[in-house]
C-alpha positions in Angstrom: 20.2 -119.8 29.9 23.0 -122.8 30.5 22.6 -125.7 28.1 23.6 -129.3 29.1 23.0 -132.3 27.5 24.1 -135.2 29.6 22.8 -138.5 30.4 24.1 -140.8 33.2 24.4 -144.4 33.1 22.0 -145.1 36.1 18.4 -143.9 35.8 18.6 -142.4 39.5 21.4 -140.4 38.6 19.4 -138.6 35.6 17.0 -138.0 38.2 19.1 -136.8 40.7 20.9 -134.6 38.4 17.6 -132.8 37.8 16.8 -132.0 41.6 20.1 -131.0 42.1 19.9 -128.5 39.3 16.6 -127.1 41.0 18.3 -126.9 44.4 21.6 -125.0 43.5 19.4 -122.4 41.4 17.1 -121.8 44.6 20.4 -121.7 46.8 22.0 -118.8 44.6 24.7 -121.4 43.0 23.2 -121.8 39.6 20.6 -120.5 37.3 18.3 -121.0 34.7 19.2 -124.2 32.5 18.1 -126.5 29.7 18.9 -130.1 30.2 18.6 -132.9 27.6 19.0 -136.6 28.6 17.6 -139.9 27.5 18.3 -143.3 29.7 20.1 -145.8 27.6 17.8 -148.7 29.9 13.9 -148.7 30.2 12.8 -147.8 33.9 9.5 -146.9 35.2 9.0 -143.4 36.6 6.3 -142.7 38.9 5.4 -138.6 39.7 6.0 -137.5 43.7 2.6 -138.5 44.9 1.4 -141.3 43.2 0.9 -145.0 44.8 3.2 -147.4 43.1 0.6 -150.3 43.5 -2.1 -148.5 41.4 -0.1 -147.2 38.7 2.7 -150.3 38.3 2.6 -153.9 36.9 5.5 -154.4 39.4 5.6 -158.1 38.8 5.9 -157.9 34.9 8.9 -154.9 35.7 10.6 -157.7 38.4 10.5 -160.1 35.4 11.9 -158.1 32.9 14.3 -156.5 35.6 12.7 -153.0 34.6 13.4 -150.4 37.7 10.8 -148.6 39.4 11.8 -145.2 40.6 10.3 -142.3 41.8 11.0 -138.6 40.6 10.9 -135.2 42.4 8.1 -133.6 40.5 4.2 -134.0 40.1 2.5 -135.7 37.2 1.6 -139.1 36.2 3.5 -142.7 35.7 5.4 -142.8 32.5 7.9 -145.4 30.9 11.4 -144.2 30.1 14.5 -145.5 28.0 15.6 -145.2 24.6 13.1 -143.4 22.3 12.0 -141.1 25.1 13.8 -137.9 24.8 13.6 -135.5 28.4 14.2 -131.9 28.3 14.4 -130.2 32.1 14.1 -126.5 32.5 15.2 -124.6 35.5 13.4 -121.4 35.3 13.5 -118.2 37.8 10.2 -116.3 38.6 12.2 -112.8 38.2 13.4 -113.8 34.6 10.1 -115.1 33.2 7.0 -113.3 33.5 3.7 -115.5 33.4 5.5 -118.4 35.4 3.9 -117.6 38.7 1.1 -120.1 38.5 0.9 -123.8 37.8 -1.2 -123.1 34.5 0.5 -120.0 33.5 3.9 -121.6 33.6 2.7 -124.5 31.7 0.6 -122.3 29.0 3.9 -120.6 28.9 6.5 -123.5 28.3 4.3 -125.5 26.4 2.9 -122.9 24.2 6.6 -121.8 23.1 7.3 -125.7 22.2 3.9 -126.3 20.2 4.6 -122.9 18.3 7.9 -124.0 17.0 6.7 -127.7 16.2 4.2 -125.9 14.5 6.3 -123.7 12.4 7.8 -127.2 11.1 4.6 -128.6 10.0 3.4 -130.6 12.9 -0.1 -129.7 14.1 1.0 -130.1 17.8 -1.1 -128.3 20.9 -1.2 -127.8 24.3 -4.0 -129.9 25.7 -5.4 -130.6 29.2 -2.9 -129.2 32.0 0.3 -130.5 31.0 0.2 -132.2 27.7 1.5 -131.7 24.1 -1.0 -133.4 21.7 -1.1 -134.4 18.0 -4.3 -135.4 16.4 -5.8 -135.5 19.7 -2.7 -138.0 21.0 -0.4 -137.3 23.6 3.3 -136.8 22.4 4.5 -135.0 25.3 3.7 -135.3 29.0 5.0 -132.4 31.6 5.4 -132.1 35.4 6.8 -129.4 37.6 8.4 -129.3 40.9 8.2 -125.7 42.6 10.4 -123.6 44.7 10.2 -120.0 45.9 12.3 -118.4 43.4 12.9 -121.2 40.7 10.6 -124.0 39.0 11.7 -127.3 37.7 9.9 -128.6 34.6 9.8 -132.2 33.2 9.2 -132.8 29.8 8.8 -136.1 27.8 9.1 -136.0 24.0 8.3 -139.6 22.4 9.9 -140.0 19.2 10.5 -143.9 18.9 7.7 -145.2 21.3 7.1 -148.7 22.1 3.7 -148.7 23.3 3.7 -153.1 23.9 6.4 -152.2 26.6 3.8 -149.4 27.9 1.2 -151.4 28.4 2.9 -154.2 30.0 4.6 -152.0 32.8 2.0 -149.4 33.3 -1.9 -149.7 34.6 -4.2 -147.6 33.1 -4.0 -144.4 35.0 -7.4 -143.4 37.7 -6.9 -139.8 36.7 -6.7 -138.6 33.4 -7.2 -135.5 31.4 -10.5 -135.0 29.9 -9.5 -135.2 26.3 -8.2 -139.0 26.7 -11.7 -140.1 27.5 -11.8 -143.8 28.0 -8.5 -144.4 25.5 -5.9 -147.0 26.7 -2.2 -146.2 26.6 -2.4 -147.6 23.2 -5.1 -145.4 21.9 -3.8 -142.3 23.4 -0.1 -141.9 23.1 1.8 -141.4 19.7 5.4 -140.6 18.4 6.6 -137.6 17.2 8.0 -137.8 13.4 11.3 -136.2 14.6 14.7 -137.7 15.5 16.3 -136.6 18.9 18.6 -134.3 17.0 15.7 -132.4 15.5 13.6 -132.4 18.9 16.8 -130.8 20.7 16.8 -128.2 18.1 13.1 -127.3 17.9 13.3 -126.7 22.0 16.2 -124.7 21.9 14.6 -122.5 19.3 11.2 -122.3 21.4 14.1 -120.7 24.5 16.2 -118.6 21.9 19.2 -120.9 22.3 21.6 -122.5 20.1 22.3 -125.9 20.4 26.0 -125.7 22.0 26.0 -127.5 25.2 28.5 -126.9 27.8 30.0 -129.3 30.4 28.6 -129.6 34.0 31.0 -129.0 36.9 32.4 -132.0 38.8 30.9 -130.5 42.2 27.6 -130.7 40.3 27.9 -134.4 38.9 29.2 -135.5 42.7 26.4 -133.8 44.2 24.0 -135.7 41.8 25.6 -138.8 42.6 25.4 -138.3 46.3 21.5 -137.6 45.7 20.9 -140.4 43.8 22.8 -142.7 46.5 20.9 -141.3 49.2 17.7 -141.0 48.0 16.7 -142.0 44.7 18.2 -145.6 44.7 16.3 -146.0 48.1 13.4 -147.9 48.3 12.3 -145.9 51.0 11.7 -143.2 48.4 10.4 -145.1 45.8 7.6 -147.2 47.8 7.0 -144.5 50.3 3.5 -143.9 48.9 
């Protein structure tokens, strides 16, 4: 598995780079990859199938100049920005037993990460379908885009949380995991007591990697920038639902 640690200036380029990694792997031009990234600016990120009117306080976003974007994977709406470390996994079915189903793949990925965090003294467990929780509160949300040969897994790790901003930009979700109950964002999420470097090392450990990132190819960066321009930066994509 290749390790990348690259964050682009523009949020849409970060989203496009992830989809490009999946496309390349599926088309036989790439392979398994773990990527870390963190946006230097805040933005709201919709799941691929969500209706933006139901998920976002768009007037607040406009007032604060917080972009609204849509990713390629499913799952719920999240606030991205400093203090939210993202990890991206591109995994191949032929290399990973147990990821053939959605439930199996979440158990495989989140089980590994939770086990490593517990070894570090943090009582983290896989909760619901796609969350990691500590003390009953969410510390990581996850989502996927699946192809025939490879899957793209998106995960967030909250380590410096701004709940006030979250509640300003994100509406309370209509669909929620059972363990959340009626809790608002403020009552449901919490930060992990590790810094970004320690979280990177924990994820690497979960997948038997040393933290030795390599540089992506120029062609990969070029392809991601084109995809960002032609898809992720376009209102037709963001506001299609």
